[in-house]
VEXDREN-2710 file (C-alpha; in Angstrom, 1 decimal):
% VEXDREN-2710
k/r/px/py/pz
1/UNK/-23.2/3.4/-3.1
2/UNK/-25.4/1.7/-0.5
3/UNK/-26.9/3.3/2.6
4/UNK/-25.3/3.3/6.0
5/UNK/-25.9/0.2/8.1
6/UNK/-28.4/0.4/11.0
7/UNK/-27.1/-2.7/12.7
8/UNK/-23.3/-2.7/12.4
9/UNK/-21.0/0.1/13.5
10/UNK/-19.1/1.5/10.6
11/UNK/-15.5/2.7/10.5
12/UNK/-13.5/4.7/8.0
13/UNK/-9.8/4.6/7.0
14/UNK/-8.2/7.3/4.8
15/UNK/-4.7/6.6/3.5
16/UNK/-2.5/9.5/2.2
17/UNK/0.0/7.5/0.2
18/UNK/2.9/8.6/-2.1
19/UNK/1.0/7.6/-5.2
20/UNK/-2.7/7.8/-4.3
21/UNK/-5.1/8.9/-1.6
22/UNK/-7.6/6.2/-0.7
23/UNK/-10.7/5.9/1.4
24/UNK/-12.5/2.8/2.9
25/UNK/-15.8/2.8/4.7
26/UNK/-16.4/-0.7/6.2
27/UNK/-17.8/-2.8/8.9
28/UNK/-16.0/-5.5/10.8
29/UNK/-17.9/-8.7/11.7
30/UNK/-16.2/-11.8/13.2
31/UNK/-12.8/-10.4/12.3
32/UNK/-13.7/-9.9/8.7
33/UNK/-13.6/-6.4/7.1
34/UNK/-16.5/-5.8/4.8
35/UNK/-15.9/-2.7/2.6
36/UNK/-19.1/-0.8/1.8
37/UNK/-17.6/2.2/0.0
38/UNK/-14.2/2.9/-1.4
39/UNK/-12.5/5.8/-3.3
40/UNK/-9.1/6.2/-4.8
41/UNK/-7.5/9.3/-6.5
42/UNK/-4.0/9.3/-8.0
43/UNK/-2.5/12.3/-6.3
44/UNK/1.1/11.2/-6.9
45/UNK/2.7/13.3/-4.1
46/UNK/5.8/11.2/-4.2
47/UNK/6.5/12.2/-7.8
48/UNK/5.7/15.9/-7.2
49/UNK/8.6/17.0/-5.2
50/UNK/10.4/20.2/-6.2
51/UNK/14.2/20.7/-6.3
52/UNK/14.2/21.5/-2.6
53/UNK/12.3/18.3/-1.7
54/UNK/9.0/20.0/-1.1
55/UNK/5.5/19.3/-2.5
56/UNK/4.7/21.5/-5.5
57/UNK/1.8/23.9/-5.1
58/UNK/-0.4/22.2/-7.8
59/UNK/0.1/18.8/-6.1
60/UNK/-0.9/20.2/-2.7
61/UNK/-4.0/21.8/-4.3
62/UNK/-5.0/18.4/-5.8
63/UNK/-4.4/16.7/-2.5
64/UNK/-6.6/19.2/-0.5
65/UNK/-9.4/19.1/-3.1
66/UNK/-9.3/15.3/-2.9
67/UNK/-9.6/15.4/0.9
68/UNK/-12.6/17.7/0.7
69/UNK/-14.3/15.3/-1.6
70/UNK/-13.5/12.4/0.8
71/UNK/-15.1/14.5/3.7
72/UNK/-18.3/14.9/1.6
73/UNK/-18.4/11.2/0.9
74/UNK/-17.9/10.3/4.6
75/UNK/-20.6/12.5/6.0
76/UNK/-23.7/10.5/5.2
77/UNK/-22.1/7.3/6.5
78/UNK/-21.6/8.6/10.0
79/UNK/-18.8/6.2/10.9
80/UNK/-18.2/5.4/14.6
81/UNK/-14.5/6.1/14.2
82/UNK/-12.2/7.6/11.5
83/UNK/-8.5/7.3/11.2
84/UNK/-6.5/9.2/8.6
85/UNK/-2.9/8.0/8.1
86/UNK/-0.1/9.5/6.1
87/UNK/2.9/7.4/5.0
88/UNK/6.1/7.7/3.0
89/UNK/5.8/10.9/1.0
90/UNK/4.7/12.9/4.0
91/UNK/7.6/11.5/6.1
92/UNK/10.1/13.0/3.6
93/UNK/8.7/16.2/2.2
94/UNK/10.3/19.4/3.4
95/UNK/7.0/21.3/3.6
96/UNK/4.9/18.5/5.1
97/UNK/4.5/20.5/8.4
98/UNK/2.7/23.2/6.3
99/UNK/0.6/20.6/4.5
100/UNK/-0.6/18.8/7.7
101/UNK/-2.8/21.6/9.2
102/UNK/-4.4/22.2/5.8
103/UNK/-5.0/18.5/5.2
104/UNK/-6.6/18.1/8.6
105/UNK/-8.9/21.1/8.0
106/UNK/-9.9/19.6/4.6
107/UNK/-10.8/16.1/5.8
108/UNK/-12.1/17.2/9.2
109/UNK/-10.1/14.7/11.2
110/UNK/-6.6/14.5/12.6
111/UNK/-3.9/13.1/10.3
112/UNK/-1.5/10.6/11.8
113/UNK/1.9/10.5/10.3
114/UNK/2.8/6.8/10.8
115/UNK/6.3/5.4/10.8
116/UNK/7.4/2.5/8.6
117/UNK/7.1/-0.1/11.3
118/UNK/3.5/1.1/12.1
119/UNK/2.7/1.0/8.4
120/UNK/4.0/-2.6/8.1
121/UNK/2.1/-3.7/11.2
122/UNK/-1.2/-2.3/9.9
123/UNK/-0.7/-3.8/6.4
124/UNK/-0.1/-7.2/8.0
125/UNK/-3.1/-6.9/10.3
126/UNK/-5.3/-6.1/7.2
127/UNK/-4.1/-9.2/5.4
128/UNK/-4.5/-11.4/8.5
129/UNK/-8.1/-10.2/8.8
130/UNK/-8.8/-11.0/5.2
131/UNK/-7.4/-14.5/5.7
132/UNK/-9.6/-15.2/8.6
133/UNK/-8.6/-17.4/11.5
134/UNK/-5.8/-19.3/9.8
135/UNK/-2.7/-19.6/12.0
136/UNK/-0.2/-20.1/9.2
137/UNK/3.2/-18.4/9.5
138/UNK/3.2/-15.9/6.7
139/UNK/5.2/-13.1/5.0
140/UNK/3.4/-10.0/3.8
141/UNK/5.1/-7.8/1.1
142/UNK/4.1/-4.2/0.6
143/UNK/5.9/-2.6/-2.3
144/UNK/4.4/0.9/-2.0
145/UNK/5.1/3.9/-4.2
146/UNK/7.7/5.4/-1.8
147/UNK/8.7/2.6/0.5
148/UNK/8.7/-1.2/0.9
149/UNK/7.7/-3.2/4.0
150/UNK/8.1/-6.8/4.9
151/UNK/6.1/-8.2/7.8
152/UNK/6.3/-11.8/9.2
153/UNK/3.9/-13.3/11.7
154/UNK/1.5/-16.1/12.6
155/UNK/-2.2/-15.4/12.6
156/UNK/-2.6/-11.9/13.9
157/UNK/0.6/-12.0/15.9
158/UNK/3.4/-10.1/14.2
159/UNK/7.0/-11.3/14.7
160/UNK/9.0/-8.9/12.6
161/UNK/8.6/-5.8/10.5
162/UNK/11.3/-4.6/8.2
163/UNK/11.1/-1.4/6.1
164/UNK/13.1/0.0/3.2
165/UNK/13.0/3.6/2.0
166/UNK/12.4/2.8/-1.6
167/UNK/9.2/2.0/-3.4
168/UNK/8.1/1.2/-7.0
169/UNK/7.5/4.8/-8.0
170/UNK/10.7/6.2/-6.6
171/UNK/12.7/3.2/-8.0
172/UNK/11.0/3.5/-11.4
173/UNK/11.7/7.2/-11.7
174/UNK/15.3/6.7/-10.8
175/UNK/16.0/4.0/-13.4
176/UNK/13.4/4.5/-16.2
177/UNK/13.2/8.3/-16.7
178/UNK/14.6/7.8/-20.2
179/UNK/12.5/4.7/-21.1
180/UNK/12.1/1.1/-20.2
181/UNK/15.3/-0.4/-21.7
182/UNK/16.5/-3.9/-20.8
183/UNK/19.9/-2.5/-19.6
184/UNK/18.1/0.0/-17.3
185/UNK/16.0/-2.9/-15.9
186/UNK/19.1/-5.0/-15.2
187/UNK/20.5/-2.0/-13.3
188/UNK/17.3/-1.6/-11.4
189/UNK/17.2/-5.3/-10.5
190/UNK/20.8/-5.3/-9.3
191/UNK/20.1/-2.3/-7.2
192/UNK/17.1/-4.0/-5.7
193/UNK/19.1/-7.1/-5.0
194/UNK/21.6/-5.0/-3.0
195/UNK/18.7/-3.3/-1.1
196/UNK/17.1/-6.6/0.0
197/UNK/20.2/-8.8/0.5
198/UNK/20.2/-8.1/4.3
199/UNK/16.6/-9.3/4.6
200/UNK/17.5/-12.7/3.2
201/UNK/20.2/-13.0/5.9
202/UNK/17.8/-12.5/8.8
203/UNK/16.7/-15.5/10.8
204/UNK/13.4/-17.0/9.5
205/UNK/13.2/-14.7/6.5
206/UNK/14.1/-17.2/3.7
207/UNK/12.3/-20.1/2.1
208/UNK/8.7/-19.3/1.5
209/UNK/6.3/-21.5/-0.5
210/UNK/4.0/-18.5/-0.8
211/UNK/3.8/-15.0/0.4
212/UNK/1.1/-12.3/0.2
213/UNK/1.5/-9.1/-1.8
214/UNK/-0.6/-6.4/-0.2
215/UNK/0.1/-3.6/-2.6
216/UNK/-1.0/-2.2/-6.0
217/UNK/2.4/-3.2/-7.5
218/UNK/1.7/-6.9/-7.0
219/UNK/-1.9/-6.6/-8.1
220/UNK/-1.0/-4.8/-11.3
221/UNK/1.7/-7.3/-12.1
222/UNK/-0.7/-10.2/-11.5
223/UNK/-3.2/-8.4/-13.8
224/UNK/-0.6/-8.0/-16.5
225/UNK/0.5/-11.7/-16.1
226/UNK/-3.1/-12.7/-16.5
227/UNK/-3.4/-10.7/-19.7
228/UNK/-0.1/-11.6/-21.3
229/UNK/0.8/-15.1/-20.0
230/UNK/-1.3/-18.3/-20.0
231/UNK/-2.1/-19.8/-16.6
232/UNK/-0.2/-17.1/-14.8
233/UNK/-1.9/-17.2/-11.3
234/UNK/-0.6/-17.1/-8.7
235/UNK/2.7/-15.2/-9.5
236/UNK/5.1/-18.1/-9.4
237/UNK/8.8/-17.1/-9.7
238/UNK/9.1/-18.6/-13.2
239/UNK/6.1/-16.6/-14.3
240/UNK/7.7/-13.4/-13.0
241/UNK/10.8/-14.0/-15.2
242/UNK/8.5/-14.7/-18.1
243/UNK/6.7/-11.5/-17.4
244/UNK/10.0/-9.7/-17.4
245/UNK/10.8/-11.1/-20.9
246/UNK/7.4/-10.0/-22.3
247/UNK/7.2/-6.6/-20.7
248/UNK/10.9/-5.5/-20.8
249/UNK/12.8/-7.5/-23.5
250/UNK/9.9/-7.6/-25.9
251/UNK/8.7/-4.0/-25.2
252/UNK/5.1/-4.8/-24.3
253/UNK/5.2/-2.5/-21.3
254/UNK/5.7/0.5/-23.5
255/UNK/2.8/-0.5/-25.7
256/UNK/0.4/-1.2/-22.8
257/UNK/1.4/2.1/-21.1
258/UNK/0.2/4.1/-24.0
259/UNK/-3.3/3.5/-22.8
260/UNK/-2.6/4.7/-19.2
261/UNK/-3.4/8.3/-18.5
262/UNK/-1.0/8.7/-15.6
263/UNK/2.5/9.9/-16.6
264/UNK/5.3/7.7/-15.1
265/UNK/3.0/4.7/-14.7
266/UNK/5.2/2.5/-16.9
267/UNK/8.3/3.4/-14.9
268/UNK/6.4/2.6/-11.7
269/UNK/5.4/-0.9/-13.0
270/UNK/8.9/-1.6/-14.1
271/UNK/10.3/-0.5/-10.8
272/UNK/7.9/-2.7/-9.0
273/UNK/8.7/-5.7/-11.1
274/UNK/12.5/-5.2/-10.5
275/UNK/11.9/-5.0/-6.7
276/UNK/9.6/-8.0/-6.6
277/UNK/12.0/-10.2/-8.6
278/UNK/14.8/-9.2/-6.2
279/UNK/12.6/-10.1/-3.2
280/UNK/11.8/-13.4/-4.7
281/UNK/15.5/-14.2/-5.2
282/UNK/16.8/-12.9/-1.9
283/UNK/14.0/-14.4/0.2
284/UNK/13.6/-17.7/-1.6
285/UNK/10.0/-17.2/-2.5
286/UNK/8.2/-19.7/-4.7
287/UNK/4.9/-17.8/-5.3
288/UNK/3.4/-14.4/-4.6
289/UNK/-0.4/-14.2/-4.0
290/UNK/-2.0/-10.8/-4.6
291/UNK/-4.1/-9.6/-1.6
292/UNK/-6.8/-7.0/-1.9
293/UNK/-6.4/-6.2/1.8
294/UNK/-3.7/-4.0/3.2
295/UNK/-3.2/-0.8/5.2
296/UNK/-6.8/0.5/5.1
297/UNK/-8.2/-2.9/6.1
298/UNK/-5.7/-3.0/8.9
299/UNK/-6.8/0.4/10.1
300/UNK/-10.4/-0.7/10.0
301/UNK/-9.7/-3.9/11.9
302/UNK/-7.8/-2.0/14.6
303/UNK/-10.5/0.6/14.9
304/UNK/-13.0/-2.2/15.5
305/UNK/-10.8/-3.9/18.1
306/UNK/-10.4/-0.6/20.0
307/UNK/-14.1/0.1/19.8
308/UNK/-14.8/-3.3/21.4
309/UNK/-12.2/-2.6/24.1
310/UNK/-13.8/0.7/24.8
311/UNK/-17.3/-0.8/25.0
312/UNK/-16.1/-3.5/27.5
313/UNK/-14.5/-0.8/29.5
314/UNK/-17.6/1.3/29.5
315/UNK/-16.2/4.3/27.7
316/UNK/-17.4/6.0/24.5
317/UNK/-15.6/5.6/21.2
318/UNK/-15.0/9.0/19.6
319/UNK/-15.0/9.9/16.0
320/UNK/-11.2/10.6/15.9
321/UNK/-8.7/7.9/16.4
322/UNK/-6.5/10.2/18.5
323/UNK/-9.3/10.4/21.1
324/UNK/-8.2/6.9/22.2
325/UNK/-4.6/7.9/22.7
END
């Protein structure tokens, strides 16, 4: 870990996701987000709901312990502004109202429960910042653990955000609880096609030479394609079908998953692949480009823009995002 910058203001973004909690400390220069420190812990809140739809006690303890560690990590950086955002799992859990005060005390900052449209907007903004000043019209996919977002725009201007209440982890657990069988995958794929059929019917949503996948599901599938298939980058549609044959029909996913420590990871990967294939079909996508930027980069970019606006207005930027509200 490097030392805090004396010349550039630093910002921090904390994401409380369904699968993992993640932290970025970064600067933002000429629109580009430069990450100086990053942490990620697989809390898997979305997979830890009890029969009544609430977080289990052990999952909540893991989550709060993680946030305390994040707070310790943040302290020496002294960021100008911090925003903590919670997404899909915390929108659904029955006992989320109990969890929020404890989470805010653990991290030392307010926790913003963002809706699906706000999540999609921030993911798009993060990808746009990573791509620089290009003014191409683009589609950004975010297949998260608990939800999926589609965002269309040009440059940093967003035209449409569409959200679906299913993600790779939730989809995987629904179809692959008993193993990764080809018949189960076909059922998961058909369900995904039905989910995303309306997106393909929307004006301007079909026919993409390339789209950007700003999520761990796409990055993992790209990594597996690079390992198992020759010349597999970017993720062209044909390569995704080849990846399906290797992972599902040939059983490679079960073999690879044996070295992964997290339970349910294979089901999540299979669920993400089924959803990505359905999106490729329904939206007429030729290739998917993995993006390392996403929600946290979008939060950092927006924190910087608000800081600049405050400076021009002669006000002080606080340490909590909500101080600007």
